[in-house]
Structures are given as C-alpha cells and as structure tokens.
C-alpha positions in Angstrom: -27.5 27.2 14.9 -25.2 29.8 13.5 -21.5 29.1 12.7 -18.6 30.3 11.0 -16.8 28.7 7.8 -14.5 26.4 9.7 -17.0 25.4 12.3 -19.2 24.3 9.0 -16.6 22.8 7.2 -16.3 20.1 10.1 -20.4 19.9 10.0 -20.2 19.2 6.8 -17.7 16.6 6.6 -19.1 14.8 9.6 -22.6 14.9 7.8 -20.8 12.4 5.0 -19.8 10.3 7.5 -16.0 11.6 7.9 -15.3 11.2 11.5 -11.2 11.4 11.7 -8.5 13.8 10.3 -4.9 13.7 10.4 -2.9 17.0 9.7 -1.0 20.1 11.9 -1.6 23.3 13.0 -0.8 26.6 11.5 -1.5 30.4 11.1 -2.9 29.4 7.6 -5.8 27.2 9.4 -6.0 29.2 12.2 -9.7 29.2 12.0 -9.9 25.5 11.2 -7.5 25.0 14.3 -10.2 26.7 16.7 -13.4 24.8 15.1 -11.9 21.3 15.3 -11.5 21.9 19.0 -14.9 22.2 19.3 -16.1 20.0 17.0 -17.1 16.8 19.0 -17.3 14.0 16.7 -14.1 14.5 14.5 -11.3 12.9 16.1 -8.0 14.6 15.3 -4.9 13.2 15.1 -1.8 15.4 15.4 1.4 14.5 13.6 4.8 15.8 13.8 4.8 16.1 9.7 2.3 17.0 7.3 3.5 14.2 5.0 2.5 12.0 7.3 -1.1 13.4 7.6 -1.2 12.5 3.8 0.0 9.3 4.2 -2.2 8.2 7.1 -5.2 9.5 5.4 -4.6 7.3 2.5 -3.7 4.4 4.7 -7.2 4.9 6.4 -8.6 4.7 3.2 -7.0 1.8 2.0 -7.6 0.0 5.1 -11.3 1.0 5.8 -12.5 1.8 1.7 -13.7 5.2 2.9 -12.6 8.5 2.3 -9.4 9.7 4.0 -9.2 13.5 5.5 -5.9 15.1 6.2 -5.3 18.9 6.5 -2.5 21.2 6.3 -1.4 25.1 6.7 -0.8 27.3 4.0 2.7 27.1 2.1 5.0 24.7 3.6 2.2 22.7 5.2 0.6 22.3 2.1 3.6 21.7 0.0 4.5 18.6 2.8 1.2 16.8 1.6 2.1 16.4 -1.6 4.2 13.0 -1.4 1.3 11.7 0.8 -1.5 12.9 -1.4 0.5 11.4 -4.7 0.5 8.0 -2.9 -2.9 7.7 -2.8 -3.9 9.2 -6.5 -1.4 6.5 -7.9 -3.0 3.7 -5.9 -6.5 5.0 -6.7 -8.1 5.7 -3.5 -9.7 8.9 -2.3 -8.5 11.4 -0.3 -9.4 14.8 0.7 -6.8 17.3 1.3 -8.2 20.4 3.2 -5.3 23.3 3.3 -5.2 27.1 4.1 -3.8 29.9 2.2 -3.1 33.4 3.3 -5.9 36.4 3.2 -7.4 37.3 0.1 -6.6 40.3 -0.2 -2.5 39.2 0.2 -2.8 36.8 -3.2 -0.4 38.6 -5.5 1.6 40.8 -3.0 4.6 38.2 -2.6 3.0 37.4 0.8 4.9 35.6 3.6 3.8 32.1 3.0 1.8 32.8 -0.2 2.0 30.0 -2.7 -0.1 29.4 -6.1 -1.8 26.4 -4.2 -4.7 26.3 -7.2 -1.6 25.0 -9.4 0.7 23.3 -6.8 -2.2 21.0 -6.5 -3.6 21.1 -9.9 -2.1 17.5 -10.9 -2.2 15.7 -7.3 -5.7 16.6 -7.4 -6.4 17.3 -11.0 -9.8 15.9 -10.8 -11.2 18.6 -8.2 -9.3 21.3 -6.9 -10.7 24.9 -5.6 -10.4 27.8 -3.5 -13.3 29.4 -1.1 -13.8 33.1 -2.0 -17.3 34.0 -0.1 -18.9 31.8 2.5 -21.5 30.4 0.6 -19.4 28.8 -1.9 -18.3 26.5 1.0 -20.8 23.8 1.0 -20.9 23.1 -2.6 -16.9 22.7 -2.4 -16.5 20.3 0.5 -19.6 18.3 -1.3 -18.0 18.2 -4.6 -14.4 17.3 -3.0 -15.9 13.9 -1.2 -18.1 13.0 -3.6 -15.5 13.2 -6.4 -12.7 11.7 -4.1 -15.6 8.5 -3.2 -16.5 7.9 -7.1 -13.4 8.3 -8.8 -11.1 7.1 -5.9 -8.7 9.9 -6.2 -7.2 12.8 -4.4 -9.2 16.0 -4.4 -8.3 19.5 -2.6 -10.3 22.3 -0.9 -8.4 25.7 -0.2 -9.5 28.2 2.4 -8.0 31.6 2.8 -7.7 32.2 6.5 -9.9 35.2 6.6 -12.8 32.9 4.7 -12.3 30.8 7.4 -13.3 33.2 10.3 -16.5 34.2 8.3 -20.0 33.9 8.9 -21.2 30.7 7.1 -24.1 31.5 4.4 -26.4 29.0 2.9 -26.1 30.0 -0.9 -29.0 32.3 -1.9 -31.8 31.0 -4.0 -30.4 33.3 -6.8 -29.1 32.8 -10.5 -25.2 31.9 -10.2 -25.6 29.8 -6.9 -25.9 25.8 -6.6 -27.4 23.8 -3.8 -25.6 20.3 -3.2 -26.5 17.7 -1.3 -24.8 14.6 0.6 -24.8 10.9 -0.1 -22.7 8.7 -1.8 -23.2 6.8 -5.0 -21.1 4.0 -6.3 -20.1 3.8 -9.7 -22.0 1.6 -12.6 -21.3 -1.7 -11.1 -22.4 -4.5 -13.5 -21.4 -4.6 -17.3 -23.8 -5.8 -19.8 -25.0 -8.8 -20.4 -23.1 -9.2 -23.9 -20.1 -8.3 -22.6 -20.4 -11.3 -19.6 -21.4 -13.7 -22.1 -18.6 -12.5 -24.2 -16.0 -13.1 -20.9 -17.4 -16.6 -20.0 -17.3 -17.9 -24.0 -13.5 -16.9 -23.8 -12.8 -18.3 -20.4 -14.8 -21.3 -21.3 -12.4 -22.2 -24.2 -9.4 -22.0 -22.4 -7.5 -24.9 -20.8 -5.0 -23.3 -19.0 -6.5 -20.5 -16.8 -4.1 -17.7 -15.1 -6.1 -15.5 -13.0 -4.2 -11.9 -11.2 -6.2 -10.0 -8.7 -4.8 -6.7 -7.2 -6.2 -4.6 -4.6 -9.5 -3.8 -6.6 -10.6 -7.5 -5.5 -10.7 -6.9 -2.1 -14.0 -7.7 -1.2 -14.6 -10.4 -3.5 -12.4 -13.0 -2.1 -15.3 -15.4 -2.2 -16.4 -14.6 -5.5 -12.6 -15.0 -7.3 -12.5 -18.6 -5.4 -15.6 -19.7 -7.0 -14.7 -18.6 -10.5 -11.3 -20.1 -10.1 -12.5 -23.5 -8.7 -14.8 -23.1 -12.0 -12.3 -22.6 -14.4 -9.4 -25.0 -12.3 -7.2 -21.9 -12.6 -4.3 -20.9 -10.5 -4.8 -17.4 -9.2 -1.0 -14.9 -8.8 -1.6 -11.8 -6.7 -0.5 -8.3 -7.6 1.7 -6.7 -4.0 -1.6 -4.4 -3.5 -3.6 -7.5 -3.8 -1.8 -9.5 -1.7 -4.8 -9.8 1.0 -7.5 -10.8 -1.4 -6.7 -14.6 -1.4 -5.5 -16.5 1.5 -2.2 -18.6 0.7 -3.3 -21.6 2.2 -5.5 -22.3 -0.7 -2.8 -24.9 -2.9 -3.3 -22.8 -6.2 -2.5 -19.6 -5.0 0.8 -19.0 -6.6 1.5 -15.6 -4.1 2.8 -12.6 -5.7 3.8 -11.4 -9.1 6.8 -9.5 -10.4 10.2 -8.5 -9.5 8.9 -9.4 -5.6 7.4 -12.3 -7.0 7.2 -15.9 -6.9 8.9 -18.8 -9.5 5.1 -20.1 -9.6 3.4 -17.1 -10.5 5.8 -16.6 -13.1 5.2 -20.2 -14.6 1.5 -19.7 -14.4 1.7 -16.2 -16.6 4.4 -17.8 -18.9 2.1 -21.2 -19.1 -1.4 -19.9 -19.4 -3.5 -19.7 -22.5 -6.1 -17.6 -20.8 -5.5 -14.8 -18.8 -8.1 -13.2 -16.3 -7.1 -9.7 -14.7 -9.6 -8.6 -11.9 -8.8 -4.9 -10.5 -5.3 -4.6 -10.7 -3.0 -2.1 -12.7 0.1 -4.3 -12.2 2.7 -2.2 -14.1 5.4 -4.7 -15.3 4.3 -6.3 -18.4 7.3 -8.7 -18.8 5.8 -10.8 -16.3 2.9 -11.3 -17.9 1.8 -13.5 -20.7 3.4 -12.5 -23.9 0.9 -10.6 -26.2 -0.9 -13.5 -28.5 0.0 -16.5 -26.3 -3.3 -16.0 -24.2 -6.5 -14.8 -24.6 -7.9 -12.1 -22.1 -10.3 -10.6 -19.9 -10.3 -8.0 -17.4 -12.6 -6.2 -15.1 -12.2 -3.0 -13.8 -13.7 0.0 -12.0 -11.6 2.2 -13.8 -12.3 1.9 -17.5 -9.0 3.7 -18.5 -7.3 1.1 -16.8 -8.8 -1.4 -19.3 -6.1 -3.3 -21.6 -3.5 -1.1 -20.2 -0.6 -3.8 -19.6 -2.0 -6.7 -21.9 -4.1 -6.5 -24.9 -7.8 -8.1 -23.7 -10.0 -9.4 -26.0 -13.2 -8.6 -23.7 -12.8 -5.5 -21.5 -15.5 -5.3 -18.9 -16.0 -2.1 -16.2 -17.4 -3.2 -13.1 -17.3 -4.0 -9.5 -15.2 -7.1 -9.1 -17.6 -9.0 -6.7 -20.7 -8.3 -8.7 -19.0 -8.8 -11.9 -18.0 -12.1 -10.9 -21.5 -13.3 -9.2 -22.9 -12.6 -12.8 -20.1 -13.9 -14.7 -20.3 -17.5 -12.6 -23.5 -18.6 -13.6 -21.8 -18.3 -17.5 -19.3 -20.5 -16.9 -18.8 -24.2 -17.3 -17.3 -26.5 -14.5 -14.1 -27.5 -16.1 -13.1 -31.5 -15.2 -10.0 -31.8 -16.5 -7.3 -31.3 -13.3 -3.8 -31.5 -14.9 -3.1 -27.7 -15.3 -4.0 -26.7 -11.7 -2.4 -30.2 -10.2 1.0 -28.1 -11.9 0.5 -25.7 -10.5 -0.3 -27.0 -6.7 2.6 -29.1 -7.3 5.0 -25.9 -7.7 3.4 -24.1 -5.4 4.5 -26.9 -2.6 8.0 -27.1 -3.6 7.8 -23.1 -3.7 6.9 -23.0 -0.1 9.8 -25.2 1.0 12.7 -23.1 -1.3 11.0 -20.3 0.7 12.0 -22.0 4.5 15.0 -23.3 3.1 16.3 -20.3 1.9 15.1 -18.4 4.8 17.1 -21.0 7.0 20.6 -20.0 5.5 22.9 -18.5 7.9 24.0 -14.7 7.5 25.6 -12.1 9.1 24.3 -12.2 11.3 20.8 -12.6 10.4 18.8 -13.7 7.5 16.2 -10.9 6.9 14.1 -13.6 5.2 14.0 -15.6 8.4 12.5 -12.5 10.2 9.7 -12.8 8.2 9.7 -16.3 8.3 9.5 -16.5 11.8 6.9 -14.5 12.3 5.0 -15.7 9.4 4.1 -18.9 12.2 3.3 -16.9 15.1 0.9 -14.4 13.2 -2.9 -13.5 15.1 -5.9 -13.6 13.6 -7.2 -11.0 11.6 -3.9 -8.6 12.0 -3.1 -5.9 9.7 0.3 -5.7 8.1 2.0 -2.3 6.4 5.0 -2.4 4.5 7.6 -0.1 3.2 9.4 0.2 0.2 13.0 -1.7 0.2 14.1 -5.0 0.5 11.2 -5.4 3.2 8.5 -5.2 0.4 10.5 -8.3 -1.2 10.1 -10.4 2.3 6.8 -9.5 2.9 5.6 -10.5 -0.7 7.2 -13.8 -0.4 7.5 -15.0 3.1 4.2 -13.7 4.9 1.5 -16.0 4.3 -1.6 -14.4 4.5 -4.8 -16.0 5.9 -8.7 -14.8 5.2 -9.5 -11.7 7.3 -5.8 -10.3 7.2 -5.0 -6.9 5.4 -2.0 -5.7 4.5 -0.7 -2.6 1.9 2.4 -0.4 1.3 3.2 2.1 -1.2 2.8 0.5 -4.5 2.4 2.5 -7.8 4.5 5.3 -5.8 6.7 3.2 -4.1 7.8 5.4 -1.6 9.9 5.3 1.6 8.1 6.0 4.6 4.7 4.9 4.2 4.8 2.0 6.7 4.6 3.7 10.1 1.8 6.2 9.5 -0.1 3.6 7.7 0.0 1.2 10.9 -0.8 4.2 12.8 -4.1 4.7 10.1 -4.7 0.9 10.7 -4.7 1.1 14.4 -6.8 4.3 14.8 -9.1 2.8 12.6 -9.2 -0.8 14.2 -8.0 -0.3 17.7 -8.6 -4.4 18.6 -6.1 -5.5 16.0 -3.0 -6.3 15.8 -1.0 -4.1 13.4 2.3 -5.0 12.2 5.0 -2.8 10.1 7.7 -3.5 8.1 10.6 -1.0 7.4 13.8 -0.7 6.5 16.6 1.5 8.2 16.6 4.0 5.2 12.6 4.6 5.9 13.3 4.5 9.5 15.9 7.1 10.0 13.9 9.1 6.9 10.3 9.5 8.8 9.7 6.3 11.0 11.4 7.8 14.2 9.3 10.7 13.6 5.9 8.7 13.7 7.0 7.1 16.7 6.5 9.7 18.3 2.7 10.0 17.4 2.5 6.2 18.2 3.9 7.2 21.6 1.3 9.8 21.9 -1.6 8.0 20.9 -1.3 4.2 22.2 -3.2 4.2 25.3 -6.4 4.9 23.7 -6.4 1.5 21.7 -8.3 -1.3 23.3 -5.3 -3.4 21.9 -2.2 -2.0 22.2 -0.6 -4.6 20.1 1.6 -2.1 17.4 4.7 -4.0 16.3 7.3 -1.6 14.1 10.2 -4.6 12.6 13.2 -2.3 11.8 15.6 -4.3 9.3 18.8 -2.6 10.6 21.2 -3.5 7.7 23.1 -0.2 7.3 22.5 0.0 4.1 19.9 1.2 1.6 19.9 -2.6 0.1 16.9 -2.4 -2.5 19.0 0.3 -4.5 22.3 -1.4 -4.0 20.9 -4.4 -5.5 19.5 -3.1 -8.2 23.2 -1.0 -8.9 24.6 -4.8 -8.7 22.2 -6.5 -11.3 20.5 -3.7 -13.2 23.3 -1.5 -13.8 26.7 -4.2 -13.1 28.4 -1.6 -10.7 29.5 -2.8 -7.2 27.8 -0.9 -4.0 28.4 2.9 -4.4 29.4 3.3 -0.4 28.9 7.1 -0.1 25.5 7.0 -1.4 24.4 3.6 0.0 25.9 3.2 3.6 23.7 4.3 6.4 24.5 5.0 10.0 23.5 2.8 12.8 20.9 4.0 15.1 20.0 2.3 18.6 16.4 2.0 17.4 15.5 -0.6 20.3 16.7 2.2 23.1 15.1 4.9 21.4 11.3 3.4 21.6 12.5 3.4 25.4 13.1 6.0 25.8 9.5 7.0 24.2 7.8 5.0 26.9 7.4 2.2 24.6 9.1 -1.6 24.3 12.3 -2.0 22.2 13.5 -5.2 21.4 17.5 -6.2 19.7 18.1 -9.2 18.2 21.0 -9.8 16.5 20.8 -13.7 17.0 18.9 -15.8 14.6 18.1 -18.4 17.1 16.4 -15.8 19.3 14.1 -14.9 16.5 11.0 -16.7 17.5 11.3 -15.6 21.3 11.7 -12.3 20.1 8.4 -12.3 18.4 6.4 -14.0 20.9 7.5 -11.4 22.9 6.4 -8.5 21.1 3.3 -10.3 20.0 2.0 -10.7 23.8 3.4 -6.9 24.8 1.4 -4.7 26.9 2.4 -1.7 24.7 3.7 -1.0 21.2 6.9 -2.7 20.3 10.2 -1.4 18.4 11.8 -4.8 17.0 15.0 -4.2 16.1 17.0 -6.9 13.6 20.3 -6.6 12.9 20.1 -8.1 9.3 22.8 -9.0 6.6 22.2 -6.3 3.6 23.9 -8.9 1.1 21.2 -11.6 0.9 20.2 -11.1 -2.0 16.3 -10.4 -3.1 16.4 -13.0 -5.8 13.8 -12.2 -8.7 11.6 -15.2 -9.8 13.2 -15.2 -12.7 16.8 -14.6 -13.6 17.7 -13.1 -17.1 21.2 -13.9 -19.2 21.8 -9.7 -18.8 20.9 -10.3 -14.8 23.7 -12.5 -14.9 26.0 -10.9 -16.9 25.6 -7.6 -14.4 25.9 -9.7 -11.3 29.5 -10.8 -13.0 30.0 -7.4 -14.0 29.3 -6.0 -11.0 32.1 -8.1 -9.5 35.2 -5.7 -10.4 33.5 -2.8 -8.5 32.0 -4.5 -5.0 33.3 -3.5 -1.8 31.9 -6.5 0.0 32.2 -9.1 -2.7 32.7 -11.8 -0.2 29.4 -11.7 1.1 27.5 -10.8 -1.7 28.9 -13.9 -3.7 28.2 -16.5 -0.9 24.7 -15.4 0.1 23.6 -15.4 -3.8 25.5 -18.9 -3.9 23.3 -20.0 -0.9 20.3 -18.8 -2.0 20.6 -20.3 -5.7 21.2 -23.5 -4.2 18.8 -23.7 -1.1 16.1 -25.0 -3.3 18.0 -27.6 -5.3 19.9 -29.1 -2.6 16.9 -29.7 -0.2 17.0 -29.7 3.7 20.1 -28.6 5.2 22.0 -25.5 5.2 24.2 -25.1 2.3 27.6 -24.8 2.9 
C-alpha cells in the first residue's frame, strides 16, 4: 500500500508499539494532522498548549515505562515543547518529539515561523535530533529516535519540513549512502561482572549499620530491595521519585530524604557505616553520609550517574532488579537487630509526629491535614501526581504509599505545572485506576486551569471516571515565600508572592465536572469521601494557611538565624511564628493541640 511520508511516520511509530500521541495541530504539521486522522491505531490526545503535550508524554513514560510521544507545529509550537521535554530529559525517561518545520525551499529566507530547530533542540535532544530532507530518510530517523530514546532513557527529536510531510514515501535504495534500519527494542546491559558483585557483597557483609537509598530506577525491584534489606537488617530511605518503590507500611522504611524528607531518613544517613544506593540520582549530598563515614555501593543503569553524589567503593552498571537478584545469594544473613530496631522505633515515632503536626489548628485549614485525611482513605492501586511547591512536601511526608500504587512529579527540573498533565497521562494509560493530582494555586493558575478543559473533553472515555485534582488555595507562592524566610532571612515579598483568588471549584462546575470547596478542617474527611465516590472528575479546592512551615528534617544554625532575621521584614509575622511554634512542639508535647 502506497502512503505519503506523514502516513508512514504514524505507521512506523505504531510498529514500534507507540499508540498514543499528545499534541496540537498547526500548518507546520498539516500533513501529520491529516494522516493522524486516518491512523486507526494511534490514539491522539489534543492538548490546549504544546508544553502540556510534552509533560503528558513525560508522564506517560514515567508511569508505563514506555516511550512517550508528542508532536507540535513549527516555530512557536516547537518552542512550547521545551519545558516538558527538559522534564523528561532530567528525570531520565524516554520521549520522542516530532516537530514540523517550514518548507525546505524557505529555510534561510527569514520566513514566517522559521526557527533554527536543529539548534533549538540540540541540548534537550542532545543524543539525537535530525531533520528529514528526503522521503527515504524518514525510516531511519524514526527508528533511531525511538531506539535511542528507549535505550538511553532520554529525549530525541525528528524535524519534518511541511513539504517533506506530503512527499510519497520511498524505502531507502540499495545504494551507497543509504541505510536500512529495523524495529525492535534491545535492553541495555543488565548484569554487572561477577567480580563487582562479589566486591559489593564484601562491603555490605562487613557493614553493621547499612542504609539503603532507592530512586525511580528501582521501580520494578520492590521484592528484591525488600529481600536485600531484610538480609542486611538495613533501613531504607526513598528519593522523591522513588516514593512508590517501597510501601510505607514496612516499619524500616524511613520515607523521603532531603529538604522534603523525614527525620528518620536524616538519622539513617547520619548513623550508617555502609551505604547502598539503588537507581537514584538524588541531588543533595548534604543529606547523605559524610564522605569517609560510610563505605558505599551503587547500582545504576547509567554509568555516568555512579559516584556522582557520594564517593562509592563499588560502582555497578546494571538493572536494579537483575543486579539485586544476583547479589542476594552473596549476602550473609545478619543476626544483629539493634540497628534496625532503632530505625523502626524512630519511624513509628515519626508517623505519630506527622499526625500531631497535621492536626494542629491553622487559618483556616492546616495543609498537612488535607493529605493526612486522604492517606487513610486511599483506594488500592491509585496513582498520584504532584507539583512543585509545598504540595510536594506534604505528598512526600504525609501520604502513606502502599504496594501497587504509583506516583511521580517533576523531579530534577522541579517545574511548576506537571501535576495535571501527568494526571491526564496516567488516566489515559490506566483508565481503570483512580488518579489523584496534588497542585498549589500557583501552578493551577499557571496551566492547571488549562488542563481541566482537556480533562473535561476526554473523561467520558475512561472506564473509571475518578480523577481528583486537589488544589491548595492559599493565595501565596508559599514554597518560595518560605525559602525567602529561611534561606535568605527575608520576610515575604508580597508583590511577588501574593496570588489573586480564583473560584476553582466553581470553574470545574462550569466545565461539567464536580467542584468541591472546603474551608473547614472538620469537613475534609467527608469532602475526600465525596470526591472518591464521584461519578466524574473532581476539583477539590482546599482553602489552606500559607504560613504553616514545611519544616526541614534537620534545622541548621543558619536556618535558625535566618528565621530570626526575617522577623524585621515579615508582614505576616504573627501567623508565621504561631504556626512554626505549633509545628516544632507538636512532636515533642504528644497528643493534643498546641495552645
């Protein structure tokens, strides 16, 4: 069957097993638009803005493990993809971007929407970006884009001038200068050499206080991590992107690590003598053991990530699950339980502290309680998406992840605006599972309102319509406000930090969705019950206090000095001080509200 280049592009992508594309039309991709309408097995999701297409493709890759796919028109459409593509690149997930370009004959003529796309994408798609100039080139461009994205877990880009899109497709000739590529995934090398495995076992067997840190690269290795941790009587902390790797009902799982982390995770890293890091590029070295205090072993698929944050004694390139399976028989069962017993005692105390903090009164709602009330109501196998800001703190600490659940957010890029497009991608990939997005009002105003229109368009296609977008309405860009206070010693700068109010719940109703507005902490439980039993997507608007502090797990002397310094310029000093005192004392005084 004859086809043009555009028709062949969608056909070839389907041969690779890619059956969903997120995008927005334009005359720079007119041929692709028309061909997509005819591509029966390619599910097209029309977004409201190309940035959301790239975020959705990244979310698809994170939740499915497959290659994400997005496309956009020439010029501004292609430019709009960049933030979402950088999110994928920095979190090491595979995404292919197909972008249009002006006709070949117009390049170099300062033509309308002519942008040097090869240069524009050379960083975000550094491993592969190429422009098609003839029809017989397209096969290997698509094949290489998908294969490189998958193998290297990165972003690739194919640029298609709009006149090339309409050419009759031609197979590459049997001639010098032509190449004949094929379809087929080949996973990377997965098992380290035997000598490295034995060396790692020797280090881990010698340790008396073993700490494990897991990241997103340990997804799919839950059973193996548990087996190794039990063999070593270790405690385990989780990088934020690895929150779903280990369920929080295991008593030796200390929770998240870092500024958004827990006190038990801080104590675990400071007290260990041996450190095993699995599938993580955790960025904050100050939360890891001091170099020299612990012997280190690291496992990662990407050799460039090894010994990047901590000087490891044994570095192994390999798949987390396969490597741990090979390592386990070499590990001796530890019989001394004092280290793990101390970890479990701290974890149990920490969960009580979090509950005490969540139940402290605020004006009107303590944001931690929003998450605490949900956590006890979570349906099995639900999927979480989070945004940057204080919602990431409360998600990291207060949501008790169970086996079978998934969750993600913009990790290394930490971009505002990932929660709602990730939620759409999760729901498209898993229409039978409940998806819950956590987002602040800053990100909601930036692009979340936009994505609600996309949700309203597609939700009736889902077998389970439950998608809940929970918005913390505190009229403040509170994460940055708290960073000003604690890191800079400056009070809130109202001109930059204060946000306008917006009727989020009423807006959802205008779209034909369910809107729930809550400004009373005693109604939070029933509001979550209502949202979780709704017959359509829900926007749950929670009016919360911006001055409840996202306390770090370890308060430094510098943090304390800056907090005292900011008092001179803080316009909301009363609320800031009162909430901070309540939070600090909550875990010390025990049950009840701090007066």
